[in-house]
Structure formats: structure tokens, C-alpha cells
C-alpha positions in Angstrom: -0.1 -0.3 -0.1 3.3 2.4 0.9 4.3 1.9 -2.7 1.3 3.0 -4.3 1.2 6.1 -2.2 4.5 6.7 -3.0 4.6 6.2 -6.5 1.5 8.3 -6.6 3.2 11.1 -4.9 6.2 10.9 -7.0 3.8 11.2 -10.3 2.2 13.8 -9.1 5.4 15.5 -8.0 6.4 15.1 -11.7 3.6 16.4 -13.1 3.9 19.4 -11.2 7.7 19.9 -12.4 6.7 19.3 -15.8 4.0 22.1 -15.7 6.3 24.5 -14.2 8.9 23.9 -17.0 6.2 24.1 -19.6 5.1 27.7 -18.4 9.0 28.8 -17.9 9.6 27.8 -21.7 6.2 29.8 -22.9 7.1 32.7 -21.1 10.9 32.7 -22.2 10.1 32.3 -25.7 8.8 35.4 -26.5 11.5 37.3 -24.5 14.2 35.3 -26.6 12.3 36.4 -30.1 12.2 39.9 -29.0 16.5 39.7 -27.9 17.1 38.4 -31.3 14.9 40.9 -33.3 16.8 43.4 -31.3 20.1 42.0 -32.4 19.3 41.8 -35.9 18.1 45.4 -35.8 21.5 46.8 -33.9 24.3 48.0 -35.9 27.6 46.2 -36.7 29.8 48.7 -35.3 29.0 50.6 -31.7 31.1 53.4 -30.3 32.5 52.9 -27.0 33.7 56.1 -24.9 35.7 55.8 -21.6 37.6 58.0 -19.0 40.4 57.0 -17.0 40.1 58.3 -13.4 43.0 57.9 -10.9 42.6 58.2 -7.2 46.0 58.8 -5.4 46.4 58.0 -1.5 49.4 59.3 0.4 50.6 58.7 3.7 49.8 62.0 5.4 46.3 62.8 3.4 44.1 62.4 6.4 43.6 64.8 9.7 43.5 62.5 12.6 40.7 63.9 15.5 41.2 62.7 19.0 38.2 62.0 20.2 37.0 63.1 24.0 36.8 60.3 26.3 33.7 59.7 27.7 32.7 60.1 31.1 31.4 57.0 33.4 27.6 56.9 33.6 26.7 57.0 37.4 23.6 55.6 38.6 22.4 57.5 41.5 18.9 56.3 43.4 17.2 58.6 45.3 16.2 57.4 48.5 12.3 58.3 47.4 12.0 57.1 44.2 11.9 53.0 45.7 9.5 53.8 48.4 7.1 54.6 45.2 7.4 50.9 43.9 
């Protein structure tokens, strides 16, 4: 009995995978046709321009700013604050 259930489950998953594959192919084919058409319409030569930029970093370029030291946090309890609780 278990083998029948397992084979039915496996068949359903195979059917689901096949349907998903068919839908993906049906959605991709028009996009492939559009890409081929755009490729056929594009010129054979293209102009490419580029700019070379250079960043130079030296040892003493930056300015070091010392941070002020933090003061320790002091938690002070007021005697009347605990009485209300």
C-alpha cells in the first residue's frame, strides 16, 4: 500500500515539475524572440567611450581628530524613588 501512495506522490510531483517547466518555456520564448529581433536590428559597429580616473592616496593625507574621552555613567538612586514602587 505504501508503494502505491509513494508512486502516486512521485507522479504528482513529476507532473507539477513538468507543468512548471512548460510555463517557464512559454514565458521565455517571446523574450528570446525579442532579443533576437533587437540583435538583428542593431548596427554592426558601436562607439564606446571611457574615462580613466585615478585616485592617489598618500601617507599624510588624512587629519586625525582625537575623540574626547567618555565620562563613566553614574546611576544614582534617590531614596524616594524606591518607596513609590
